[in-house]
N, C-alpha and C positions, 0 to 999 in steps of 0.2 A: 351754768357756765362758769368756769374758773376765772377769777379776777387776775389781772396783771398785777404783780407785786409792786410795791413802792421800791424804787431802786435807790440805793445809797452807796457811798464810797468814802474811804478814809485811809488812814495810815498808822502804822506802828512807827513812830518817829523816835530816832535814837540820836542823842547828843554824845559825841565821842569823848575820849579821854581815858585815863587809866582805869576808871570805873564807869562804863557806859551807863547812861540814864535814859529812861523812856518817858515820853510826854503823856500826861493825862490831863484832861480838862474837866472843870467842874461846871455843870449846867446851872444857870441862874434859876430856872423854873422849879427845880427840886433839890438843888445842892448835890446831886449825884456826881461821882467821879466816873468818867467814861473815856473811851478811846476817842480821839478826834475823828469826826465823821459827819456826813450830812447827806441830804437828798441831791440827786442829780437834777440839773435844770433841763428844760425841754431840749432834746436832741444833743445833750452834752455827753461826751464819752466818759465812762467811769474813771479812767485814769486822770483825766483833766479835772473832773469833779473832786477826786481824792486830793489832788494837789491844792485846788482852790479852797476846799473845806479846811484842810490842815493849816494852810497859811492864815485863813480868816480866824480860826479858832485858837491857834497857838501864838500867832504873831511872829513866827519864824519862817524864813525861806527854807525850802527843802530840795533835796536831790532825790528823785525817785529811783528805786532799785527794783528788786524782783517782786512779782505778784505772790501774795501769801495765801490767799484763799478767801472764802466768804462765810458769813454767818447769816442765818435767817431766823426771824422771830415774828410774833404777832404784835401789831400795834392796833389796839382796838379789835376790829374784825378783819383787818387787812394784814397781809403778809408783807414784811419788809425784808429785803435782801441787800446786805451791805458787803461790798468787796473791799479788801485791804491790800495795800502795798507796803513794802519795807521802804522807809525813807530816812535820810540822813539830814539832820538840822545843819544849815549852813550859817545861820546868824539871824539876828532880829531884823524884822522888816522896817522897824521904826514906827509901826502903828500898833495900836492896842487890839487885843482880840475883840470879836464882835460882842454886841450887848447880851446875847444869849449865853455867853461864857463868863462865869464869875471869876475863875482863877485857872492858872496853868501850873502844873507841878511836874518836876522831873525827878523820877525815882529809879532806883535799881530794880531789876526785873522782879525779884521775889516781892519786894514792897509794892511795886505797881500792881502785881496780880492781887495782892491782899486789899489794896485800896479801891480797886474797881468795884462798882456797885452791882453790875449785872453778872450773874453767874456764867452766862454764856460767853461774855467777853473775858471773864477770868479763865475759863477753859480754853478759849481760843488763844489767848496770850500765853498760857502755860504750854500749849502745844507748839506755837511758832516762835516763842521767845528765844530759845537757844539758837535757832537758825538766824533770827534777827540779829543777835549779838555775835554770831559767828562761832558759837560753841556747839559741841555735840552732846554735852551732858544734859539729860532731860531734867526739868524742874519737877521736884516731887510734889505730888498732890497732897492736900491736907489730910491728916490721918483719919478724919471723920468720913472721907469719901474714898480713901485708898482701897483698892481691891487687893485680895491676896495675890502674891506674885504668881502662884500656880494658875490662877484664873485668867491671867493676862497672856495673850499670845505674844510671842516675840515678834517685833516688827521686822519686816524685811529691810536689809541695810539700805537699799535704794529708796525705800518709802520715806525715810527721814529727810531726804533731800528734795522730794517732790512737793509742789504746792498742793493745797487741799483740792484745788480745781485747776486743771491745766490751762495755761494761757494759749489762746489761739494765735497763730502767726499772722492773722489778718489785721494789720494795722494796730497792734498792741491792744486789741480788744480782748476781753476775757472770754473764756469758753461760755460762761453764763450769758454774757451779752449776745453772743452769736446765737445761742439757743433761744433766748427771749425774743430777739429780732425775728427769727424764723417763726416762732409761735405767733407773734403779733402779725406778721405778714400773712400767715395761714388764716388767722381769724378774720382779717380784713378781706381776703380774697373770697371767703365764703359768703360774705354779706351781699 
């Protein structure tokens, strides 16, 4: 029987100015630089968890904007699914980041991509970064993994504006949350 994934949420947090910067956090347990994110609490909506986790990990109040998509990866033998929203930093909260965060760093997009420890987060930020910053120019992949231009299909113009996963209209819950809720209900009704 398939296991229900561990649900997480986070944000791509931008601090404005002439040169916008993106927040990364350094985990205390392994010194890895990652996007601010964390697990959902019981019965917590992903968007609420995303804001809570970002505030706890960066020490900044944020304004939430559009849904960016989700990434999934294995944690031990379990699948973890993390949804992300675009967020604007409003200012310091006056409190320090949680103990599991060693440092917070604000970097330009390309530097943030390079600083991220997890290749999946690098790829995700490379794909959503231009939209987060309000630009349309794609961020070039490192030459070691760049495919020949002829091998890449041209993206549809509207595809660049769509989130990786569509947001459900139902109370700002993501499409993934609606599907997981339906899956969980179906599993309980069979018991």
